[in-house]
MIRO-543041 format. One line per 2 residues: number of its first residue (from 1); their letters; for each residue y, x, z of C-alpha. Coordinates in pm, 1 decimal, always signed. Each point is the difference from the previous one (the first is absolute). Layout:
N
NUM = A = Y,X,Z ~ ...
//
This chain:
80
1 = MA = -1484.5,+314.7,-1197.2 ~ +120.4,-221.7,+325.9
3 = RK = +169.7,+282.5,+177.3 ~ +232.9,+0.6,-331.8
5 = KA = +11.5,-365.0,+0.2 ~ +107.3,+14.6,+368.6
7 = TL = +251.3,+230.9,-43.3 ~ +127.1,-165.7,-292.4
9 = DF = +25.3,-318.4,+201.6 ~ +194.8,+164.2,+277.0
11 = EK = +243.1,+159.6,-248.3 ~ +67.4,-347.3,-171.9
13 = SL = +41.7,-172.1,+340.3 ~ +252.6,+284.0,+120.0
15 = AD = +176.7,-10.8,-341.3 ~ +16.1,-387.6,+32.4
17 = LQ = +140.6,+38.3,+339.2 ~ +252.3,+246.9,-65.0
19 = QL = +140.4,-270.0,-294.5 ~ +10.6,-258.9,+258.6
21 = VE = +200.1,+206.5,+211.3 ~ +244.4,+84.4,-275.3
23 = RL = +45.1,-340.2,-94.8 ~ +57.8,-119.1,+348.5
25 = ES = +242.9,+245.8,+81.5 ~ +165.4,-79.3,-289.0
27 = GE = +149.4,-294.6,+185.6 ~ -17.2,-213.5,-343.2
29 = LS = -273.5,-231.1,+96.3 ~ +21.6,-354.0,+142.6
31 = LE = -173.4,-61.7,+346.0 ~ -284.0,-157.5,-129.3
33 = DS = -78.0,+292.5,-236.3 ~ +71.0,+245.3,+263.9
35 = LA = -246.8,-138.4,+243.3 ~ -270.4,-81.3,-284.4
37 = CF = +95.6,+396.5,-74.3 ~ -26.0,+85.0,+387.4
39 = EQ = -370.7,-190.8,+4.1 ~ -107.5,+153.8,-279.3
41 = GI = +122.2,+381.7,+134.6 ~ -198.7,-100.4,+359.7
43 = GL = -307.0,-38.5,-191.1 ~ +45.5,+350.8,-219.5
45 = TR = +72.5,+171.1,+330.5 ~ -308.4,-138.0,+157.0
47 = DC = -231.7,+95.8,-311.5 ~ +157.9,+337.4,+6.1
49 = QA = -56.4,+50.1,+359.4 ~ -382.0,-93.9,-14.6
51 = AL = -27.3,+237.6,-305.7 ~ +154.0,+263.7,+208.5
53 = DQ = -218.5,-94.2,+307.7 ~ -305.6,+30.5,-214.5
55 = AE = +104.1,+356.4,-146.5 ~ +36.5,+134.0,+362.5
57 = QK = -329.3,-151.5,+107.1 ~ -153.7,+187.7,-327.2
59 = VK = +161.9,+325.2,+118.8 ~ -122.7,-7.5,+377.9
61 = VL = -333.1,-88.2,-142.1 ~ +26.2,+327.9,-215.2
63 = LQ = +99.1,+205.8,+272.4 ~ -243.6,-89.4,+220.1
65 = QG = -260.4,+255.2,+72.2 ~ -310.1,-89.3,+188.7
67 = DE = +28.1,-271.2,+289.7 ~ +362.6,+124.5,+58.3
69 = LR = +324.5,-119.3,-144.4 ~ +238.7,+290.6,-105.6
71 = EQ = +372.6,-122.7,-72.5 ~ +232.0,+221.6,-176.0
73 = PF = +356.8,-49.5,-81.2 ~ +56.4,-98.8,-345.4
75 = DA = +279.5,+208.7,-206.7 ~ +28.4,-165.6,-308.5
77 = DP = +219.4,+298.2,-163.5 ~ -126.8,+320.5,+163.1
79 = QA = +257.1,+200.1,-199.2 ~ +297.4,-191.5,+171.1
//
């Protein structure tokens, strides 16, 4: 259950970040609102990066064999 919640949190943060980017790119926000959106976006970016770093560590642990860590390239779409 915790894994699903972490995935949902990451997905929500990423979606929120995309909405902020769209609002900023629209050019319709005041300077004050733009700065507030930018600040919120920085926080979301840090949250997403932390989640990705944690996922990378989990992958490394799963690939660990004995005392030796074996890193392999990750191919998100093996049919591409």
